[in-house]
C-alpha positions in Angstrom: -80.1 -151.6 -43.7 -77.0 -153.7 -43.2 -73.3 -153.5 -43.7 -70.7 -155.8 -45.0 -67.0 -156.2 -45.2 -66.3 -155.0 -48.8 -62.8 -156.4 -49.6 -63.1 -160.0 -48.7 -66.8 -161.1 -48.8 -70.4 -160.0 -49.2 -71.3 -161.5 -45.8 -73.6 -159.5 -43.6 -71.8 -158.8 -40.3 -74.0 -156.2 -38.6 -76.7 -153.6 -38.8 -77.1 -149.9 -38.9 -78.5 -148.7 -35.6 -78.8 -144.9 -36.2 -77.8 -142.3 -38.8 -77.7 -138.5 -38.9 -76.1 -135.7 -40.9 -73.6 -133.6 -39.0 -73.1 -130.1 -40.4 -69.3 -130.4 -40.1 -68.7 -134.0 -40.8 -71.5 -135.1 -43.1 -73.2 -138.4 -42.8 -72.6 -140.2 -39.4 -73.6 -143.8 -38.9 -73.7 -146.0 -35.7 -73.2 -149.7 -36.5 -73.7 -152.8 -34.4 -71.6 -155.8 -35.2 -72.9 -159.4 -35.0 -69.9 -160.9 -33.2 -71.4 -164.4 -33.3 -69.1 -165.6 -36.1 -65.4 -166.0 -36.1 -65.3 -164.1 -39.4 -67.1 -161.0 -38.0 -64.9 -161.1 -34.9 -61.8 -161.1 -37.1 -63.1 -158.2 -39.2 -63.9 -156.2 -36.0 -60.3 -156.7 -34.9 -59.1 -155.5 -38.3 -61.2 -152.4 -37.8 -59.9 -151.8 -34.3 -56.3 -152.1 -35.5 -57.1 -149.7 -38.4 -56.2 -152.3 -41.0 -59.7 -151.6 -42.4 -60.7 -148.0 -41.5 -62.7 -146.9 -44.5 -66.4 -146.9 -45.3 -67.9 -147.3 -48.8 -71.6 -146.7 -49.5 -73.7 -148.4 -52.2 -76.6 -146.1 -53.1 -79.0 -145.0 -55.8 -79.6 -141.4 -56.5 -82.8 -139.6 -57.6 -81.8 -136.7 -59.9 -83.5 -133.8 -61.5 -82.3 -132.4 -64.8 -83.0 -128.7 -65.3 -81.4 -126.2 -67.7 -78.5 -128.6 -68.5 -77.7 -129.2 -64.9 -78.1 -132.5 -63.0 -79.0 -132.1 -59.4 -79.2 -135.0 -56.9 -82.3 -134.6 -54.8 -82.2 -137.8 -52.8 -79.8 -140.7 -52.1 -81.0 -144.1 -50.9 -78.3 -146.2 -49.3 -78.5 -149.9 -50.0 -75.3 -151.2 -48.4 -72.4 -150.0 -46.3 -69.0 -151.8 -46.7 -66.0 -151.7 -44.5 -62.9 -151.2 -46.8 -59.2 -150.6 -46.6 -59.2 -147.6 -48.9 -62.4 -145.5 -49.2 -63.0 -143.7 -52.5 -63.7 -140.5 -50.4 -60.8 -140.1 -48.0 -63.1 -138.6 -45.3 -65.3 -141.7 -45.2 -63.6 -143.4 -42.2 -64.3 -145.2 -39.0 -64.1 -142.6 -36.2 -64.7 -144.7 -33.1 -64.9 -148.3 -32.1 -66.4 -149.3 -28.7 -69.4 -150.2 -26.7 -70.7 -146.7 -26.2 -70.4 -143.4 -28.0 -68.2 -140.8 -26.2 -70.2 -137.6 -25.7 -68.6 -134.2 -25.7 -68.7 -132.3 -22.4 -71.0 -129.3 -22.4 
């Protein structure tokens, strides 16, 4: 899987390293930027400065239609875009850095 900057280009600027579903927050994603191009370095700075702090997912959904109700049984994500204004307000960048901060136990 890969991610892109959704408001200015369709250029691949990184990869998805790890994903999981948190019971409180929903889908969580760890991304790795490819900082080898000037464009990706600029986009990373935009994210750090919160100019672009949203995430948008492109996906397909498998659905089951039963008794007049459509139920989504599976979503397959095809792309992840970094955007200024996410459709779902909770889809935001939570942390930018070289290592993920862990909660003290």
